[in-house]
N, C-alpha and C positions, 0 to 999 in steps of 0.2 A: 154615782155610787160613792163609796166611802174609801177612806185611806187607812191602811194598816201599816204602822211603822215599827221598826225595831231600833233599840239603842245600838248605834254603830259608830265606829271611829272614822276619822277622815284624813285623806291626803290628796294630792293632785292626781290627775288622770293619766299621768305619764307612764305608769307601769304597764307592762304587756299583759294581755289576757282578757280584755273586755271583748266579748263577741256581741255584735249588735244583732238583736233579733227583732225584726219588724214583722209583727203578726198582722196580716191584712186579709180582709174579706170584702166581698161586694158591698158597696156603700160606705166604705171606709175612706179616710183622707188619702191623698196621693202618697206614694211611696216616698220615704225620706230622700232617696236618691233623686227624685224628681224635683224636690224643693231645695235641696242642699247638696253641695259638693263635699262629701264626707272627707275626702282626701285633704281638704284645706283646713280642717278643724283641729288638726293635731291630736286626733284620737289614736289610741294604741293599736298595735297590730292584732290580728285575730278577729277583727270586725267582719261580720258577714250577715246576709239576710237569710233568715230561716222562715219556716211556715208555721211552726207550733212549738210549744214547750213539751218536752218529753215527760214521761211518768215520774222519773227520778227528780226532775226539777220541781214538778208540782208537789211531790212528797216533801221535799225540803222546804218549800214555801209554806205548806200546811204547818209543819213543826216550828218553823220560824215565827209564824204569827202567834202560836201558842205560848211563846216566851214573853210576849208583850203585856204590859199592865192593862192596856185597853181590852185585850181578849180576856184577861182575868176578871175584869170588871163586868164584861158582857155575860160571861158564863158562870157568874156567882150570884145567887140570890142573897139579899141582906139577911144575916143571921142564920143562914142555912149552910149545910155541908156542901162542899164543891162536888161537881160531877166526877164520875170515874174517868179514867184516861181515854177509854174508848169513845165515850160520849163527847168529851172535849174534842177529840180528833174529828168526829163527824161535824161538829159545829164549825171548826176551823176550815175543814175541807170544803164545806158549802160556801162559806163567806169568801174564801180565796178563789174558788172556782167562779164565783160571780165576777170578781175582779178580772180574772184571766179571760173569761169569755167575752166580756165587754171590751177589754183592751185588744183582744185578738181581732175582733170585728171592726172596731172603730178607733183604735189608737195604735200605739207602738209600745213594744217592750224591749228594753235594753237588757241584755244578759251578760254577766261576766262568767266565763268558764275558764278552767285551767287550759292554757294554750296547748299543752302537751297531751293531756288525757281527755279533755272535753268535759270534765266534771263540773256540774253546776255549782257556782259559788254565791251568786246573788243576782237580783234583777230589780229593775225599776219600770213601772208601767206609766205611760204618759198618754193623756187625752188632749188632743189639740183644741184650740178655741172653737166654740160653736157660736154662730150668729143668733141662734134661737135656743134658749134653755129648754123650752118645751120639746124641741126636736131632739135634743140631747137625752132628755128623760124618756122619750118614746123609743129611741134606739137602745137605751139601757134596758128597758122593759122587754123589748123584742129579743134581746140577747139572753136574758136570765129567766124569762117565763118557762122556757122548755126544761129548766132545772127542777120545776115543781114547787110545791109548798116550801117556804123557808124552813130549813131544818131547825134553827134555834127556836122557832115558835112551837114546832112539833115536840121538841125536847124540854119545853118548860121555861125557857129563858127569853120568851118573846118580848116581855116588857122592856128589858134593857136593850135588847136587839133593836126594837123599834125606836127607842130614844137615840141609839147610836147612829142609825141611818138618817136621823134628822140633821146630821152634819151637812148633808147635801142641801138642806133648806138654808142653812147659814151661808153656804157658798152662793146660792142663788140670790140671797139677800145682799151679800157684799158686792155682787156683780152690778147691782143697781145703786150702790152707795160708794163705799171705799175703793171698789175695783172698777168703777164706772169707766175710768180712762184706760183701763187695761182689758176691758171685756172682750175686745176683738183680737187680742194677742196674748192672753194669759193661758198658758198650758197648765193642766192640772196633773200633779203627781198623784196618781191614783193609788199607788202602792210601792213601797220600798221593802224589799225582803233580802235578808242575808242568811244563808244556810247556817244553822247552829254550829256546824263543823268549821265554819270559816269566819265567825264573828270575831271582832277585835283586830282585824287585819287591814282595816282601812278600805274595805270593799264598798261599803255604803257611801263613803265620801267620793270614791272614784266614779261610782254610778251617777251620783248627783252632779258631779262636775261634768261628766259626759252629757247629761241631760241639759245642763246649763248652757254648754257650748252649742248644742243642737238648737235650742230654743233661741238663744241670742243671735245666732247666725241667721235665723229666720225672723228676726225682729220681735221676738216674744219674751215673755217673763215666765217665771215658775211660781205657781200657787200650790200650797199644800196645807193640810191640817195635821197637827201632831198633839199628843198628850203632853202633860207638864214635864214628865221625866225626859222627854226628848227635846224640850224647848231649848236648853242651853246649847245643845249640839247645833241646832239650826241658827241660833242667835250668833254663835261664833263663826258660822259660815256666811254671815251677812244678810240673813233673812230678817225682814221687818215684821214684827207682830202687828197685825191689823186689829185683832180683837181676841180676847180670852173669854170663853163662854162656857157655862155649865151644860152638861148633857142631862142633868137631872137635879131635882131638889129634895133628894131623899134625906131622911132624918139622920142617917149616919154620915152625912156630908155629901156635897155634890161632887161629881167627877168632871174635871175641866179639860177642855180642848182649846187649841190655839190655831187661829187662821194666820198663815205666814205667806209673805210674798218676797221674791227675789227678783230684782231688776238689774240691768247693767248690760254692758257690751260684751261681746265674745272675747 
């Protein structure tokens, strides 16, 4: 699937309040506790395993995605008026629900909540390495087919939506070339979301740092895709740009994405 990123600021993971939400279903990888001793990773208090994201968390994720330039690009036709707020919400809700559904069944979601109130502040969805890309795609389809026909196509922005989801094809291509040595240990950051009410507080950086520690402790690296506006953020965090590629060749200018990799020890 695809990655939806927000512009977020960053600090270390030492502040309290990150709750680890491991969303797991039949056929998913082992629980994180089975592969890692979380107590040895220096992660903050408040971490626990949950079974699903609540409605308020999902709502915050929908609105968070709507603030990104990638969503603005997907949901706007060249030279035409933007959709109304209700239509934009439906598009965002569908795309984020795809991410959540796949990550619930076959990956992990780390969630930061307020340690006192439990309020959702942000989340990061991680998909562990797959030995077979075809198997990964099959599991993704199994998780999202029940959601029905893609809403962006039904609402008239299918062309850009279809170009956007081709990001996955770039990931598959890189696994055979520049990521070949990492293919068996590269974890995919499927989604990073920070609630609009809590942006600018370093939550995104803390979630990424938590993900880095989890992956490094398991001998892995972090791979993600981001649009140009977010590139400086990841560049400062030590991510290497593997490739910058256009999602389209439209006359009003192509929209670029970046394939990024972070390696290193815990």
